N, C-alpha and C positions, 0 to 999 in steps of 0.2 A: 252747239248747244246752247239755247236761252236759259235764263235765269230769271225769277219772279222772286223777291229781294222782299221781306215786309215787318217793317220791325215798330210795333206798337203805333201804327198810324194808318191813316187813309193813303193808299197808294193809287196813281193811276196808271195802270200797264197796257201799251198794246198791243194786241195779239192779232194777228191775222187783218191788219186793219180797223176793227172792232175797237172798244176803248169798255177795257174790265178795270171795276175795283172794288178793291180787296182790301177788307181787315183782316188781323190777326196778331198774333204774337210774337210769333216768327216764323213766317213761311219760308222756304227757299224750295222752289221745286227745280226739274230739270225740264217741264213740259208736262210730265208725266207723275214721277214717285218722289217723295219727299226727300227730305237728308233722311229722314227715322228711317223710311222703307228704305231707300238705299244704304243705310249701315244693317239693318238687322230682317232683309229680304223682304219679296215681298206674298207676304204669306196670310191668310185670311184673319189670325188674328193680329198681326201686325199692323195690317190694313185697318181694322176694327179701332184698337187704339189710336192709330196716328190720327184718323178721322175726330175721334171721342177730345182727342188732344187740342185741336186745330179748332173747334167748335166745343170748345167747355163754357161758352159762354152761355149755351143753346139747347133746348131737351127737344129731344125726337121718340117718334114711337120705335120698336124697333123694323119695323117696316123700309123706316124711312134712313136710318142707322146701318141697313145692308145695300142698299141703292147708294148712297151716299158714298159707303165705305167702297163700294164694287165686289160685295159678299153677296154671295146666295146665298138666301134668304135661312134655306133651309140648313145648310155650313151656320149660317149665326146661332140658329136655335140651338146649334151644337154645342157652343163656345159660349153665349148668354150666358146658363145656366153657374158656370164656372165664374163668370164676371158677378154677376151678382153675391152669390156666395163667397167671393174673396171681398167682396166689398170697393169693387174698384168700377162701379157703376152703381147707381141710386135710383131709385123711380123721383120723379118729381109731381110730378101731377096726371091727371087726368081725363084729356079733349073729347069729345066728342066719342065716349067711349074707350079710347085707345088707351094704351096709358104711356106715358111718357118718360124717357131716361136720359140721364146725363152723365160724363164722368164725376166719380166723386173726389172733388181737390181735395177733401178732408182726409182722407187717403193718405198715411205716410207711404204708401207704396206708390201711389197716384202722383206725391208730391215727388217723389224721387223721381221717377220717371220724365216729370215733364222739367225738372230741371237738367236731366242730362238729355233733352229732346232741344232744350236753349243751351248749351253749352255743344251740341252738336251742329247746330243752326249757325254761333257764334265760329267757332273751328271755321266750317264751310265759308261763312261770308269772307274770315279770316285769309283765306284760303284764296278765295274769288278778289279779293283786295290784294293779293301779292301777284296774279296774273295780270290784272289790270295795269299794278304799276309795273312790273316790265313790259307790255306793250308799250305803255307810254314812252318808257326810256328807250325802248327799239325807234318807236317812229319819231322822238327826237332826233336821238343821237344818226340817222339818216337825214336829216335837214341842215 
């Protein structure tokens, strides 16, 4: 199982012999699911919040949010009203007739969700580091 780590910097990752450049606050993936999704379950709401957290610097129309979060558009429409009503997302601008949205980082609930995500990321990194240390100890002791 491969892991992709990002910590507030641009990293170069080699996946399937192709270079990928990513930027993020703390993105740890096991090739499919982030730590946030692995912790809270692979549900549409969790995938939407996960995408919004990792893409919090950018705004998107809801069609792109559905696509990027891997959620059916009709499912997103059912969830979206609640996210708006609770202030978890905010309208940013209109581009080409489409309303764009992003996560509302000024909302205290969103701030706590981001903080929780950061803690989960650090725990995952710490756990990965301990695994790497054990592998190094085993390899060194064999020589």
